[in-house]
C-alpha positions as CSV (number, residue, x, y, z in Angstrom):
1,X,-18.2,-4.4,14.5
2,X,-15.8,-1.6,13.7
3,X,-14.4,-1.0,10.3
4,X,-10.9,-1.9,11.4
5,X,-12.2,-5.3,12.7
6,X,-14.1,-5.9,9.4
7,X,-10.8,-5.2,7.6
8,X,-8.9,-7.7,9.7
9,X,-11.5,-10.4,8.9
10,X,-11.4,-9.5,5.2
11,X,-7.5,-9.7,5.3
12,X,-7.7,-13.3,6.7
13,X,-9.8,-14.6,3.7
14,X,-8.0,-16.9,1.5
15,X,-8.5,-16.6,-2.3
16,X,-7.4,-19.1,-5.0
17,X,-4.3,-18.3,-6.9
18,X,-6.3,-17.6,-10.0
19,X,-8.6,-15.1,-8.2
20,X,-5.5,-13.5,-6.6
21,X,-4.0,-12.9,-10.0
22,X,-7.3,-11.5,-11.2
23,X,-7.4,-9.1,-8.2
24,X,-3.9,-7.9,-8.6
25,X,-4.4,-7.5,-12.4
26,X,-1.6,-9.7,-13.5
27,X,-1.6,-12.9,-15.5
28,X,-1.0,-16.3,-13.9
29,X,2.3,-16.7,-15.6
30,X,3.5,-13.3,-14.5
31,X,2.6,-14.1,-10.9
32,X,4.3,-17.4,-11.1
33,X,7.5,-15.7,-12.5
34,X,7.3,-13.1,-9.6
35,X,7.0,-15.9,-7.0
36,X,9.8,-18.0,-8.5
37,X,12.0,-14.9,-8.3
38,X,11.0,-14.4,-4.6
39,X,9.0,-11.3,-5.4
40,X,5.5,-12.5,-5.0
41,X,2.9,-12.5,-2.2
42,X,3.1,-15.1,0.7
43,X,1.1,-18.2,-0.2
44,X,-0.8,-20.9,1.7
45,X,-0.7,-24.5,0.6
46,X,-4.4,-25.7,0.6
47,X,-3.4,-29.0,-0.7
48,X,-0.4,-30.6,-2.5
49,X,-1.4,-29.2,-5.8
50,X,-3.4,-26.0,-4.8
51,X,-2.3,-22.7,-3.3
52,X,-4.1,-19.7,-2.0
53,X,-3.2,-16.2,-1.0
54,X,-4.7,-14.3,2.0
55,X,-6.2,-11.0,0.8
56,X,-4.3,-9.1,3.3
57,X,-1.0,-10.5,2.1
58,X,-2.1,-9.7,-1.5
59,X,-3.0,-6.2,-0.6
60,X,0.4,-5.7,1.2
61,X,2.3,-7.1,-1.7
62,X,0.5,-4.8,-4.2
63,X,1.2,-1.8,-1.8
64,X,4.9,-2.5,-2.0
65,X,4.8,-2.3,-5.8
66,X,3.3,1.2,-5.8
67,X,5.3,4.0,-7.5
68,X,4.5,7.7,-7.5
69,X,5.2,8.0,-11.3
70,X,5.8,5.7,-14.1
71,X,9.3,7.0,-14.8
72,X,10.6,5.7,-11.5
73,X,9.3,2.2,-12.0
């Protein structure tokens, strides 16, 4: 299996909200605020009380938050 195919499989993995926050390096409350403001990653409802985030969506969301230097943040 090629590297690009493995990346596609990895991108489809759904992680818990808590794990997604940990991977992104933000607190749960910060991620909830971002999502309430419409500035968070796409989520998947796993049940009525539990959400998850695909790793690919989390990775793309984090990429949109990149800046070249801290002064432009």
